ROFI-634221 format. One line per 3 residues: number of its first residue (from 1); their letters; for each residue x, y, z of N, C-alpha, C, O, CB. Coordinates in pm, whole numbers, padded with zeros to 5 digits. Glycine has a CB too. Example, Ala and Ser with C-alpha at 12.3 -4.5 7.8 and 13.67 -1.06 7.14 Angstrom:
! residues 2
1) as) 01319:-00569:00780:01230:-00450:00780:01320:-00330:00780:01424:-00332:00846:01131:-00447:00905 | 01285:-00225:00708:01367:-00106:00714:01290:00003:00787:01341:00114:00804:01408:-00060:00572
This chain:
! residues 112
1) mlk) 00449:01193:-01188:00342:01291:-01203:00399:01426:-01236:00487:01474:-01165:00259:01300:-01078 | 00352:01492:-01344:00412:01618:-01389:00386:01723:-01270:00294:01702:-01191:00344:01668:-01535 | 00461:01827:-01258:00447:01926:-01160:00300:01985:-01174:00229:02007:-01076:00560:02036:-01177
4) sds) 00263:02008:-01303:00143:02082:-01335:00035:01987:-01289:-00070:02035:-01244:00131:02124:-01491 | 00052:01850:-01296:-00067:01754:-01269:-00080:01763:-01108:-00190:01758:-01053:-00035:01585:-01326 | 00044:01779:-01039:00052:01766:-00891:-00039:01896:-00847:-00133:01889:-00769:00220:01770:-00831
7) ili) 00001:01997:-00904:-00074:02134:-00852:-00226:02114:-00884:-00308:02131:-00794:-00015:02283:-00934 | -00265:02079:-01004:-00406:02047:-01033:-00479:01947:-00929:-00588:01969:-00876:-00410:01985:-01175 | -00400:01835:-00911:-00456:01741:-00822:-00481:01807:-00680:-00581:01781:-00614:-00363:01617:-00814
10) ghi) -00384:01892:-00639:-00396:01959:-00517:-00521:02061:-00506:-00580:02084:-00400:-00265:02030:-00495 | -00555:02119:-00627:-00659:02205:-00635:-00785:02120:-00626:-00881:02162:-00562:-00651:02290:-00758 | -00790:01999:-00689:-00913:01909:-00685:-00929:01882:-00534:-01035:01905:-00476:-00896:01764:-00775
13) lda) -00819:01833:-00473:-00836:01790:-00339:-00877:01900:-00238:-00947:01874:-00140:-00712:01729:-00295 | -00832:02024:-00267:-00870:02134:-00196:-01018:02175:-00199:-01088:02201:-00101:-00794:02235:-00241 | -01054:02176:-00334:-01193:02227:-00361:-01296:02115:-00310:-01404:02148:-00259:-01213:02260:-00524
16) asr) -01254:01972:-00328:-01345:01872:-00286:-01351:01874:-00126:-01460:01873:-00068:-01299:01730:-00344 | -01241:01876:-00062:-01245:01893:00081:-01329:01998:00132:-01408:01973:00223:-01120:01914:00128 | -01316:02131:00075:-01396:02241:00120:-01542:02219:00099:-01625:02261:00180:-01355:02364:00052
19) ava) -01576:02153:-00009:-01724:02122:-00052:-01766:02025:00062:-01872:02044:00122:-01741:02048:-00215 | -01695:01931:00090:-01742:01823:00199:-01744:01885:00327:-01835:01854:00404:-01648:01694:00211 | -01659:01967:00361:-01667:02039:00489:-01784:02124:00501:-01837:02132:00612:-01551:02120:00510
22) kva) -01834:02193:00399:-01934:02278:00393:-02070:02208:00413:-02162:02270:00467:-01924:02348:00271 | -02087:02075:00370:-02218:02004:00390:-02209:01920:00527:-02310:01868:00576:-02250:01903:00258 | -02081:01908:00587:-02075:01818:00698:-02182:01874:00810:-02197:01992:00840:-01919:01808:00755
25) gks) -02246:01773:00858:-02341:01799:00972:-02487:01868:00933:-02577:01895:01012:-02265:01896:01074 | -02485:01889:00779:-02609:01949:00733:-02707:01838:00676:-02663:01731:00634:-02577:02057:00624 | -02838:01867:00676:-02922:01781:00628:-02957:01828:00475:-02931:01943:00437:-03041:01771:00723
28) rde) -03013:01739:00398:-03038:01771:00270:-03130:01903:00278:-03102:02002:00211:-03102:01647:00194 | -03226:01900:00351:-03330:02015:00363:-03248:02151:00404:-03272:02260:00352:-03451:01977:00484 | -03158:02133:00494:-03089:02263:00523:-03005:02305:00405:-02994:02424:00378:-02997:02253:00651
31) fyg) -02948:02219:00338:-02870:02242:00222:-02972:02312:00113:-02942:02422:00066:-02804:02100:00169 | -03079:02250:00079:-03172:02319:-00008:-03214:02450:00031:-03232:02538:-00054:-03284:02243:-00025 | -03234:02472:00169:-03279:02608:00207:-03183:02715:00225:-03218:02828:00259:-03349:02600:00322
34) ddt) -03046:02678:00201:-02940:02770:00209:-02884:02806:00084:-02797:02733:00035:-02841:02723:00288 | -02929:02927:00014:-02884:02961:-00099:-02735:02970:-00113:-02673:02923:-00208:-02942:03070:-00129 | -02677:03038:-00003:-02529:03063:-00011:-02465:02944:-00013:-02371:02926:-00090:-02474:03142:00097
37) lhl) -02510:02844:00078:-02437:02704:00097:-02448:02635:-00033:-02345:02588:-00081:-02504:02608:00215 | -02561:02623:-00097:-02557:02540:-00224:-02481:02619:-00341:-02420:02551:-00425:-02711:02506:-00271 | -02481:02747:-00349:-02405:02819:-00442:-02266:02798:-00430:-02198:02780:-00531:-02430:02952:-00434
40) avt) -02210:02799:-00299:-02068:02765:-00276:-02022:02630:-00307:-01918:02605:-00368:-02036:02787:-00143 | -02113:02538:-00259:-02078:02398:-00287:-02078:02380:-00445:-01991:02308:-00494:-02184:02297:-00215 | -02165:02437:-00518:-02181:02407:-00660:-02052:02482:-00720:-01992:02425:-00811:-02331:02462:-00723
43) yli) -02012:02594:-00677:-01872:02644:-00731:-01766:02571:-00701:-01676:02569:-00785:-01836:02769:-00688 | -01751:02497:-00583:-01641:02431:-00550:-01642:02298:-00640:-01537:02253:-00685:-01639:02407:-00397 | -01756:02241:-00663:-01772:02123:-00760:-01720:02168:-00906:-01654:02095:-00980:-01936:02075:-00767
46) qiv) -01759:02294:-00933:-01714:02344:-01067:-01545:02345:-01075:-01480:02307:-01172:-01779:02502:-01088 | -01496:02393:-00960:-01350:02389:-00958:-01290:02266:-00977:-01193:02253:-01051:-01301:02437:-00844 | -01347:02161:-00908:-01310:02022:-00927:-01309:01970:-01068:-01216:01901:-01111:-01398:01940:-00850
49) gea) -01418:02005:-01142:-01445:01975:-01279:-01339:02043:-01371:-01290:01981:-01464:-01588:02019:-01315 | -01306:02171:-01344:-01223:02250:-01427:-01080:02204:-01425:-01015:02180:-01527:-01232:02391:-01387 | -01032:02191:-01290:-00896:02134:-01268:-00883:02003:-01321:-00777:01976:-01376:-00861:02129:-01127
52) ssk) -00978:01913:-01313:-00960:01778:-01365:-00952:01772:-01512:-00891:01682:-01569:-01068:01690:-01320 | -01021:01879:-01581:-01005:01877:-01733:-00873:01910:-01777:-00834:01882:-01891:-01097:01971:-01799 | -00789:01979:-01675:-00654:02024:-01727:-00542:01916:-01686:-00426:01930:-01724:-00616:02173:-01665
55) vst) -00582:01812:-01610:-00477:01707:-01584:-00448:01648:-01705:-00536:01630:-01789:-00516:01601:-01485 | -00319:01612:-01725:-00261:01553:-01840:-00338:01410:-01874:-00384:01336:-01787:-00101:01533:-01813 | -00341:01389:-01998:-00402:01264:-02039:-00317:01145:-01991:-00370:01037:-01963:-00419:01261:-02192
58) efq) -00201:01164:-01984:-00110:01055:-01925:-00153:01016:-01783:-00182:00901:-01752:00041:01105:-01920 | -00156:01122:-01698:-00206:01092:-01559:-00338:01035:-01557:-00365:00939:-01485:-00209:01214:-01474 | -00438:01103:-01648:-00561:01025:-01640:-00571:00898:-01682:-00658:00824:-01635:-00650:01079:-01699
61) qqh) -00481:00855:-01779:-00472:00712:-01828:-00409:00626:-01719:-00454:00513:-01700:-00385:00700:-01963 | -00313:00671:-01649:-00255:00596:-01542:-00346:00581:-01407:-00320:00494:-01325:-00124:00664:-01509 | -00447:00664:-01391:-00537:00654:-01305:-00682:00658:-01356:-00763:00741:-01315:-00511:00746:-01218
64) ael) -00713:00556:-01452:-00843:00543:-01505:-00956:00515:-01409:-01072:00545:-01434:-00840:00443:-01601 | -00916:00453:-01292:-01025:00436:-01195:-01087:00554:-01142:-01195:00542:-01083:-00983:00364:-01088 | -01031:00669:-01156:-01096:00808:-01130:-01198:00838:-01216:-01189:00792:-01330:-01003:00919:-01140
67) pwr) -01315:00919:-01182:-01413:00946:-01274:-01391:01086:-01346:-01461:01186:-01329:-01544:00938:-01204 | -01285:01074:-01425:-01252:01202:-01498:-01360:01253:-01583:-01382:01374:-01589:-01134:01184:-01585 | -01430:01166:-01652:-01538:01216:-01744:-01655:01276:-01655:-01709:01380:-01692:-01595:01094:-01842
70) emt) -01692:01216:-01546:-01796:01258:-01471:-01765:01403:-01397:-01852:01487:-01373:-01828:01144:-01374 | -01637:01414:-01367:-01588:01538:-01305:-01591:01657:-01410:-01641:01764:-01375:-01441:01515:-01249 | -01543:01642:-01528:-01555:01747:-01621:-01702:01754:-01677:-01743:01865:-01711:-01452:01727:-01732
73) gmr) -01770:01664:-01688:-01919:01674:-01724:-01992:01745:-01619:-02086:01818:-01654:-01986:01535:-01744 | -01962:01735:-01496:-02040:01807:-01408:-02007:01963:-01414:-02092:02050:-01395:-02020:01750:-01270 | -01886:01984:-01441:-01843:02122:-01459:-01914:02179:-01574:-01974:02286:-01562:-01694:02134:-01479
76) hki) -01911:02113:-01686:-01985:02165:-01791:-02134:02188:-01786:-02192:02277:-01849:-01962:02088:-01887 | -02194:02098:-01703:-02339:02106:-01662:-02361:02233:-01596:-02446:02313:-01635:-02383:01992:-01569 | -02276:02255:-01486:-02290:02373:-01404:-02271:02494:-01478:-02355:02582:-01458:-02199:02371:-01293
79) vhd) -02166:02522:-01571:-02136:02639:-01632:-02223:02666:-01743:-02261:02781:-01767:-02006:02640:-01672 | -02261:02557:-01818:-02352:02589:-01952:-02493:02571:-01930:-02571:02617:-02013:-02318:02494:-02075 | -02540:02505:-01819:-02687:02484:-01793:-02718:02531:-01659:-02796:02471:-01585:-02730:02337:-01807
82) yfe) -02656:02638:-01626:-02671:02698:-01482:-02818:02718:-01437:-02843:02730:-01317:-02598:02841:-01474 | -02911:02721:-01528:-03044:02726:-01484:-03108:02595:-01448:-03209:02585:-01378:-03119:02788:-01582 | -03042:02497:-01500:-03090:02362:-01490:-03013:02263:-01393:-03029:02141:-01395:-03088:02307:-01624
85) vnl) -02930:02327:-01311:-02846:02251:-01207:-02945:02203:-01100:-03019:02274:-01033:-02728:02346:-01138 | -02935:02074:-01096:-03023:02002:-01000:-02955:01982:-00863:-02857:01908:-00848:-03064:01863:-01058 | -03009:02049:-00771:-02950:02044:-00623:-02942:01912:-00573:-02844:01882:-00505:-03032:02123:-00522
88) riv) -03035:01826:-00597:-03025:01688:-00547:-02881:01627:-00611:-02809:01555:-00542:-03167:01597:-00595 | -02853:01657:-00725:-02734:01591:-00771:-02604:01654:-00714:-02503:01587:-00690:-02732:01593:-00921 | -02614:01795:-00694:-02514:01852:-00615:-02500:01812:-00489:-02386:01796:-00446:-02526:01971:-00609
91) wdv) -02603:01789:-00415:-02597:01727:-00281:-02531:01593:-00283:-02439:01567:-00204:-02735:01713:-00225 | -02577:01507:-00373:-02522:01368:-00383:-02370:01374:-00410:-02290:01300:-00352:-02594:01286:-00500 | -02337:01465:-00499:-02184:01481:-00528:-02110:01516:-00414:-02001:01461:-00394:-02154:01587:-00631
94) atq) -02157:01605:-00332:-02087:01659:-00213:-02088:01563:-00107:-01990:01557:-00032:-02147:01786:-00164 | -02188:01483:-00089:-02204:01394:00023:-02155:01247:00007:-02125:01169:00098:-02343:01392:00057 | -02154:01224:-00133:-02120:01080:-00167:-01997:01076:-00257:-01899:01012:-00219:-02243:01006:-00240
97) dlp) -01996:01135:-00363:-01889:01124:-00467:-01761:01194:-00420:-01653:01139:-00436:-01935:01185:-00603 | -01769:01300:-00370:-01651:01384:-00339:-01574:01323:-00219:-01451:01325:-00228:-01695:01533:-00308 | -01630:01268:-00105:-01565:01188:-00011:-01487:01073:-00073:-01371:01055:-00034:-01661:01140:00082
100) eli) -01539:00993:-00163:-01493:00890:-00227:-01361:00936:-00314:-01253:00877:-00307:-01608:00834:-00308 | -01385:01037:-00387:-01277:01098:-00469:-01151:01137:-00394:-01038:01112:-00435:-01329:01220:-00535 | -01180:01202:-00277:-01069:01238:-00179:-00998:01120:-00129:-00876:01119:-00117:-01122:01315:-00058
103) qql) -01075:01015:-00098:-00992:00889:-00053:-00920:00835:-00164:-00811:00785:-00136:-01080:00773:00006 | -00955:00834:-00288:-00890:00783:-00401:-00766:00869:-00427:-00658:00818:-00457:-00985:00780:-00520 | -00784:00995:-00416:-00663:01082:-00448:-00562:01084:-00321:-00445:01116:-00339:-00715:01240:-00485
106) dii) -00604:01052:-00206:-00514:01050:-00097:-00421:00929:-00119:-00304:00936:-00083:-00590:01043:00040 | -00465:00831:-00170:-00392:00709:-00197:-00284:00738:-00312:-00173:00685:-00309:-00495:00591:-00238 | -00320:00818:-00407:-00238:00841:-00524:-00131:00953:-00499:-00014:00942:-00535:-00328:00878:-00644
109) vpk) -00177:01051:-00440:-00093:01170:-00406:00001:01152:-00314:-00037:01125:-00200:-00164:01274:-00363 | 00134:01162:-00340:00247:01147:-00223:00221:01257:-00113:00181:01370:-00141:00409:01170:-00286 | 00244:01219:00000:00234:01317:00118:00364:01387:00128:00469:01325:00116:00200:01244:00258
112) n) 00360:01521:00149:00484:01595:00157:00508:01626:00306:00608:01689:00341:00480:01727:00068
């Protein structure tokens, strides 16, 4: 793994973990009703997508099981279609997709 890939994967893990922590113990309705919460989680998902788009092609090919296209696609959706961001999808990403991504990355990333 290139040093820059290692740093980017660290950013992905950090942002994903922070997003998951923010929704922990919250209901979907609490999430929908808390503007600050869903803006923060949306931003953290954006970071995941931005960092994933910068990971080397070599690393992405070595770990094709990871949802690279979906991560960058979600970032593009948030940034370019910000009026159309669906909070149901943001919730699903934070409560379902990110915990799975964290588990996958924890297997790949060497522990220091």
